[in-house]
C-alpha positions as CSV (number, residue, x, y, z in Angstrom):
1,M,-7.6,-5.2,-26.2
2,G,-10.8,-6.7,-25.9
3,V,-12.5,-6.9,-22.4
4,R,-10.2,-7.4,-19.9
5,W,-10.5,-7.5,-15.8
6,L,-8.5,-6.2,-13.0
7,Y,-9.5,-7.3,-9.8
8,L,-8.1,-4.1,-6.8
9,P,-8.3,-5.6,-3.6
10,I,-8.0,-2.9,-0.2
11,E,-7.0,-4.2,3.1
12,V,-6.0,-1.2,5.3
13,K,-8.2,1.8,3.8
14,V,-6.7,5.0,5.2
15,R,-3.2,3.1,3.6
16,E,-4.5,1.9,0.3
17,C,-7.5,3.1,-0.6
18,D,-6.7,6.7,-2.6
19,A,-4.1,5.2,-4.4
20,K,-6.0,2.5,-5.7
21,L,-9.2,4.6,-6.6
22,L,-6.7,6.1,-8.7
23,L,-5.4,3.6,-10.5
24,A,-9.3,2.3,-10.9
25,Y,-9.4,5.5,-12.4
26,Y,-6.7,5.4,-15.3
27,A,-7.5,1.9,-15.6
28,V,-11.4,1.7,-16.3
29,K,-10.5,4.8,-18.7
30,Q,-8.7,2.6,-21.0
31,G,-11.1,0.3,-20.8
32,Y,-10.9,-2.0,-18.1
33,Q,-13.9,-3.7,-16.1
34,V,-12.2,-3.0,-12.2
35,V,-14.2,-5.2,-9.4
36,I,-12.6,-2.5,-5.7
37,G,-13.1,-2.5,-2.1
38,D,-12.8,-4.9,0.9
39,H,-10.4,-7.6,0.3
40,P,-12.4,-10.7,1.2
41,G,-15.4,-9.9,-1.0
42,V,-13.0,-8.9,-4.5
43,E,-11.3,-12.2,-3.7
44,E,-15.2,-14.4,-3.5
45,L,-16.1,-12.7,-6.2
46,C,-13.0,-13.7,-8.0
47,E,-14.6,-17.3,-8.0
48,T,-17.5,-16.4,-10.6
49,Y,-16.0,-13.3,-12.4
50,P,-14.4,-13.9,-15.4
51,E,-10.4,-14.1,-15.9
52,G,-8.5,-11.1,-14.8
53,I,-5.6,-9.1,-13.2
54,F,-6.0,-9.6,-9.7
55,F,-3.9,-7.1,-7.8
56,S,-1.9,-8.4,-4.7
57,K,-0.9,-6.0,-1.7
58,G,1.9,-8.3,-0.5
59,G,1.4,-9.5,3.1
60,P,3.4,-11.8,5.7
61,H,3.7,-15.2,4.7
62,G,0.6,-17.1,5.5
63,F,-1.9,-14.7,4.4
64,R,0.1,-13.7,1.2
65,K,0.3,-17.3,0.5
66,R,-3.5,-17.8,0.7
67,V,-4.6,-15.5,-1.2
68,L,-2.5,-16.1,-4.2
69,V,-2.9,-19.4,-4.4
70,H,-7.1,-18.6,-3.9
71,A,-6.5,-16.0,-7.0
72,K,-4.9,-19.0,-8.9
73,E,-7.0,-21.6,-8.6
74,Y,-9.6,-19.8,-10.3
75,H,-7.4,-18.7,-13.0
76,H,-6.5,-15.1,-12.9
77,K,-3.2,-14.0,-13.7
78,I,-1.3,-11.6,-10.4
79,V,0.5,-8.2,-10.7
80,E,2.0,-7.9,-6.4
81,L,3.4,-4.3,-5.4
82,D,3.6,-5.4,-1.8
83,E,2.4,-2.1,0.5
84,E,5.6,-2.9,2.7
85,G,8.1,-3.2,0.0
86,L,9.8,0.5,0.8
87,I,11.2,0.1,4.6
88,F,12.7,-3.7,5.6
89,Q,15.3,-5.7,6.8
90,R,17.0,-7.6,4.0
91,N,17.2,-11.1,5.5
92,L,13.5,-10.5,7.6
93,Y,11.5,-9.5,4.2
94,I,12.9,-12.7,1.7
95,Q,12.1,-15.0,4.6
96,D,9.0,-13.5,5.3
97,R,7.2,-11.3,2.5
98,M,9.3,-12.5,-0.6
99,Q,9.2,-16.3,0.0
100,K,9.9,-17.9,-3.1
101,Q,7.4,-20.2,-3.4
102,S,5.0,-17.8,-3.3
103,L,6.8,-15.6,-5.7
104,N,6.5,-18.0,-8.2
105,L,2.5,-18.0,-8.4
106,V,3.0,-13.7,-9.5
107,D,2.6,-12.8,-12.9
108,Q,4.3,-9.3,-12.5
109,E,5.9,-7.7,-9.4
110,Y,6.2,-4.5,-8.6
111,C,8.8,-2.4,-6.8
112,W,9.4,0.6,-5.3
113,G,11.9,1.0,-6.5
114,S,15.8,0.0,-7.3
115,H,16.3,-1.6,-3.0
116,Q,13.3,-3.8,-3.1
117,Y,14.2,-4.8,-6.4
118,K,18.1,-5.5,-6.2
119,T,16.8,-7.2,-2.8
120,I,14.9,-10.0,-4.4
121,L,16.8,-10.0,-7.5
122,A,20.2,-11.3,-5.3
123,A,17.8,-13.7,-3.3
124,Y,16.0,-14.9,-6.7
125,P,18.3,-14.0,-9.6
126,D,16.4,-16.5,-12.0
127,L,13.2,-15.2,-11.7
128,S,14.5,-11.6,-12.8
129,G,11.7,-11.5,-15.4
130,K,9.1,-11.2,-12.9
131,L,10.8,-7.7,-11.7
132,H,9.9,-4.1,-12.2
133,I,10.2,-0.8,-11.1
134,T,7.3,1.0,-11.3
135,G,7.3,3.1,-7.7
136,N,3.3,3.0,-5.8
137,P,0.4,5.1,-6.6
138,R,0.4,6.4,-3.2
139,F,3.2,8.7,-3.7
140,D,1.5,9.5,-7.2
141,L,-0.6,11.1,-4.6
142,L,1.7,13.3,-3.2
143,T,2.7,15.0,-6.7
144,P,2.1,18.8,-6.8
145,K,-0.8,17.9,-9.5
146,Y,-2.7,15.3,-7.3
147,R,-2.2,17.0,-3.9
148,K,-4.6,19.8,-5.1
149,M,-7.4,17.3,-4.5
150,Y,-7.2,18.0,-1.2
151,D,-6.3,21.0,-0.6
152,R,-10.5,21.4,0.8
153,E,-9.8,18.8,3.2
154,K,-6.0,20.8,4.1
155,H,-8.3,24.0,4.6
156,E,-10.7,22.5,6.9
157,L,-8.0,21.0,9.1
158,I,-6.3,23.8,9.5
159,E,-9.4,25.9,10.4
160,Q,-10.5,23.1,13.1
161,Y,-7.6,23.0,14.4
162,G,-5.4,26.0,14.0
163,E,-1.6,25.4,13.6
164,F,-1.3,22.1,14.6
165,L,1.9,19.9,14.9
166,L,1.5,16.0,13.4
167,I,3.6,13.6,14.8
168,N,3.5,10.2,13.9
169,T,4.3,6.9,15.6
170,R,4.7,3.4,14.5
171,F,5.3,1.2,17.8
172,S,2.9,-1.8,17.6
173,Q,5.2,-4.7,18.1
174,Y,5.4,-2.5,21.8
175,N,1.9,-0.5,22.1
176,T,-0.2,-3.7,20.6
177,A,-4.1,-2.9,20.6
178,K,-4.6,-5.4,23.0
179,G,-1.9,-3.2,25.3
180,M,1.6,-3.4,26.7
181,K,4.1,-6.1,24.7
182,E,7.2,-6.5,26.1
183,T,9.4,-9.5,23.9
184,V,12.9,-9.2,23.8
185,H,13.2,-8.2,20.0
186,Y,11.5,-5.2,20.4
187,K,13.2,-3.6,23.0
188,H,14.0,-0.4,21.3
189,I,10.6,-0.4,20.0
190,Q,9.4,0.1,23.9
191,K,12.1,2.4,24.6
192,L,11.2,4.8,21.3
193,Y,7.5,4.5,22.5
194,H,7.9,5.8,26.0
195,L,10.8,8.5,24.9
196,F,8.2,10.1,22.6
197,I,6.0,9.9,25.5
198,L,8.4,12.5,27.1
199,M,8.4,14.6,23.9
200,I,5.1,15.1,23.2
201,K,4.4,15.8,26.9
202,E,7.3,18.5,27.0
203,I,6.2,20.0,23.1
204,A,2.7,20.3,24.7
205,E,3.9,22.8,27.7
206,H,6.4,24.3,25.5
207,F,3.7,25.1,23.3
208,P,0.5,25.7,24.8
209,D,-1.5,27.6,22.1
210,K,-0.9,25.3,19.8
211,T,-2.2,22.2,19.0
212,V,-0.4,18.5,18.8
213,I,-2.1,15.9,17.1
214,I,-0.5,12.2,17.9
215,R,-1.4,9.7,14.8
216,P,-0.8,6.2,15.8
217,H,-0.3,2.4,13.6
218,P,-3.4,1.1,13.0
219,G,-2.4,-1.8,15.2
220,E,-1.3,0.3,18.1
221,S,-3.3,0.8,21.2
222,F,-5.0,4.5,20.8
223,T,-6.4,4.4,24.6
224,S,-2.8,4.1,25.7
225,Y,-2.0,7.9,24.5
226,R,-5.0,9.3,25.7
227,K,-3.8,7.8,29.0
228,A,-0.7,9.6,28.9
229,V,-1.6,12.7,27.1
230,K,-4.7,13.4,29.2
231,P,-3.6,15.9,31.4
232,Y,-2.2,18.1,28.3
233,S,-5.9,19.6,26.3
234,N,-4.0,20.8,23.0
235,V,-2.9,17.3,22.4
236,H,-5.4,15.1,20.6
237,V,-5.1,11.6,19.5
238,I,-6.5,10.8,16.1
239,H,-6.3,8.1,12.9
240,E,-8.6,9.9,10.8
241,G,-8.6,9.2,7.1
242,N,-5.8,9.2,4.4
243,I,-2.9,10.6,5.8
244,I,-2.2,12.7,2.5
245,P,-4.3,16.1,4.3
246,W,-3.1,15.9,7.5
247,L,0.9,16.2,6.3
248,Y,-0.4,18.8,3.7
249,A,-1.8,21.1,7.1
250,A,0.9,20.3,9.7
251,K,2.9,22.8,10.6
252,S,5.8,20.3,10.9
253,V,5.4,16.3,10.9
254,I,7.7,14.6,14.0
255,H,8.5,10.9,13.4
256,N,10.9,7.9,13.7
257,G,11.3,5.5,11.1
258,C,7.7,6.3,9.5
259,T,6.9,6.2,5.9
260,S,4.9,9.1,6.5
261,G,8.2,11.1,7.3
262,I,9.3,10.2,3.8
263,E,5.5,11.5,2.4
264,A,5.3,15.0,4.3
265,S,9.2,15.7,2.6
266,L,7.8,14.5,-0.8
267,M,4.9,17.5,0.2
268,D,7.7,20.1,1.3
269,R,6.2,20.1,4.7
270,P,9.0,20.4,7.4
271,V,9.8,17.0,8.3
272,I,11.4,16.5,12.4
273,S,12.9,13.2,12.3
274,Y,13.4,12.5,16.0
275,V,16.2,9.9,17.0
276,P,17.1,9.7,20.1
277,F,19.0,6.4,19.5
278,E,20.3,4.6,17.1
279,T,18.6,0.9,15.8
280,M,19.5,-1.7,13.2
281,E,16.5,-0.2,11.3
282,P,16.6,0.8,8.2
283,K,18.1,4.3,7.9
284,L,16.0,6.3,5.0
285,P,12.9,7.2,6.8
286,N,14.4,9.1,9.3
287,Q,16.6,10.4,6.3
288,S,13.7,12.5,5.2
289,G,13.8,14.8,8.1
290,Q,16.2,17.2,10.2
291,I,17.7,15.2,12.4
292,A,16.9,15.7,16.5
293,T,18.3,13.6,19.2
294,T,16.8,15.5,21.7
295,S,13.6,16.7,23.5
296,K,15.1,20.3,23.9
297,E,16.3,19.9,20.3
298,V,12.5,18.8,18.4
299,I,11.6,22.5,20.7
300,T,14.3,24.2,19.0
301,L,13.5,22.5,15.9
302,I,9.9,23.4,15.6
303,Q,10.1,26.8,16.9
304,K,12.0,27.9,13.8
305,V,9.0,26.5,11.5
306,F,6.4,28.7,13.8
307,D,9.1,31.5,13.2
308,G,8.8,31.0,9.6
309,E,12.8,29.6,9.1
310,K,12.6,26.8,6.6
311,L,14.8,23.5,8.1
312,P,17.2,22.1,5.4
313,K,15.2,19.7,3.0
314,P,17.0,16.3,2.7
315,Q,16.5,15.0,-1.4
316,V,14.6,12.5,-0.1
317,S,13.5,12.3,-4.1
318,E,16.6,11.8,-5.8
319,M,17.5,8.2,-3.5
320,D,16.6,5.2,-5.4
321,D,15.0,3.7,-3.0
322,F,11.9,4.7,-4.6
323,K,10.9,6.0,-7.9
324,W,8.9,9.1,-8.1
325,S,8.2,11.3,-10.6
326,T,6.1,14.4,-11.1
327,T,5.6,13.8,-14.7
328,N,5.9,10.2,-14.8
329,Y,3.4,8.4,-13.1
330,S,3.6,5.6,-10.8
331,Y,0.2,4.4,-12.3
332,Q,1.5,5.5,-15.9
333,S,3.9,2.3,-15.2
334,I,1.5,-0.4,-13.9
335,L,-1.3,0.0,-16.7
336,S,1.2,0.2,-19.3
337,L,2.8,-3.7,-17.9
338,C,-0.9,-4.9,-17.2
339,N,-1.7,-4.2,-21.0
340,Q,0.8,-6.8,-21.5
341,I,-0.5,-9.5,-20.0
342,S,-2.3,-12.0,-21.8
343,L,-6.3,-12.6,-20.9
344,S,-8.5,-15.2,-22.3
345,P,-11.3,-13.7,-23.5
346,P,-14.8,-14.6,-20.7
347,L,-16.4,-17.4,-21.6
348,K,-19.6,-16.1,-20.9
349,K,-21.5,-12.9,-20.2
350,I,-21.4,-11.4,-16.8
351,I,-24.7,-9.7,-16.3
352,I,-23.7,-6.7,-13.7
353,K,-26.2,-6.0,-10.8
354,E,-26.7,-4.4,-7.6
355,E,-26.2,-7.1,-4.9
356,A,-24.9,-7.6,-1.5
357,V,-22.6,-10.6,-1.9
358,Q,-22.3,-12.4,1.4
359,L,-18.5,-14.0,2.6
360,S,-18.3,-17.2,2.7
361,R,-15.5,-19.5,2.9
362,I,-12.9,-16.7,3.2
363,K,-12.4,-15.4,6.8
364,K,-13.8,-12.4,7.3
365,R,-12.1,-9.6,8.1
366,K,-11.0,-8.4,11.5
367,R,-11.3,-4.6,11.0
368,N,-13.9,-3.0,10.5
369,F,-14.1,-1.8,6.5
370,S,-16.6,0.5,4.5
371,L,-16.5,2.3,1.3
372,T,-19.0,3.9,-0.6
373,K,-20.3,4.6,-4.1
374,E,-20.2,8.1,-3.1
375,E,-16.6,8.1,-1.8
376,I,-16.0,6.4,-5.4
377,L,-17.6,9.2,-7.0
378,S,-16.4,12.2,-5.1
379,F,-12.7,11.0,-6.1
380,F,-13.9,10.3,-9.4
381,Q,-14.7,13.7,-9.5
382,K,-11.6,16.2,-8.3
383,L,-10.2,13.9,-11.1
384,N,-11.7,14.7,-14.1
385,Q,-11.6,18.3,-12.5
386,L,-8.2,17.8,-11.9
387,N,-7.5,16.9,-15.9
388,E,-9.8,18.9,-17.1
389,T,-11.9,15.8,-18.4
390,E,-15.2,14.5,-18.2
391,L,-14.9,10.6,-17.1
392,R,-18.4,8.9,-17.2
393,C,-18.2,6.0,-15.0
394,Q,-20.7,3.7,-13.9
395,I,-20.7,2.7,-10.5
396,T,-22.5,-0.9,-9.3
397,R,-22.7,-2.1,-5.9
398,I,-21.9,-6.0,-6.4
399,G,-20.5,-7.2,-2.7
400,N,-20.0,-5.7,0.7
401,H,-18.2,-2.6,0.1
402,V,-17.5,-4.0,-3.5
403,Y,-18.2,-2.1,-6.0
404,H,-17.9,-3.1,-10.0
405,L,-16.1,0.2,-12.4
406,T,-16.8,0.4,-16.1
407,C,-16.9,3.5,-18.8
């Protein structure tokens, strides 16, 4: 194939990083030169580094269009896997995240499963050749093989918190990082938020000797939760690291409408979907767990878990909303498709050297982001152990939290 470059920008580290590193590891193994790291930094380096494959993470229309137009301007081929392509409302999804003018810039659009694929196909049947069902490498990490990489973190969490309950929230449309925002469009989110607060308090009182961990959505105000549960010493508000070890270590996972409910179910964790009232939102996430409509029902199910009873396990792995396999992995499908893309040979030799590229034209990110050489090396060493191999990867810092990876 000759020298091929793959650009892997990361926006939300706790959600995307490990999956991108998994993809990077196997890309390097196949001979790719990989640039990975902070989204703005990777974008800027695309201006001076060789023509390659730019891996878009999708986004709202304005953000997505800017990213795709920029990558195209510098002659990169574009593949895209929308991080929000699993759970969505059809009409809004097409109107915002999958507008045709932007999709026309994409060479290959990777889909989580049949639901996303059919939604895009129905809107743009003439673009069927761009669409491919691959699944998401985020879900590869949930398989029995790859979840072993999180064994140490799992045991460290259990050692620190004991038997704990994990409550995941997703109420950022109301409980925003800047404070409460009441709008007519998200009245149901406001109602869910307050019902979750009441439920959490009842759980904390009923199980005073058990730890309750609240993991808010990154876009939520953490302070509001801390204020609400301040009287309860057994409740902690924490959003640290990849969610997988937290799901892996939790005695039970409680949620409403969260992707984490699906992830926990695929990891064979007891999942409780708290659904105090019906909404018009997609039903898939809540189908991943045992439904409870009241706080009392939630507490009853938690008690069963602590008593060693198994909750009925929904067959989420058999749903067609996402592709998931314990043997045929998403990263394999993606790299196979990337290998089919024709790239021009580099016009000049790039000399890779340690340096920190300062951002200029591209807007700096609002959230803090960090990625270290040690983190990449540690992740790759775990993969080497799993694969019983020794991939020797050269890791060079070429920008602020951006790295070049090669064999």
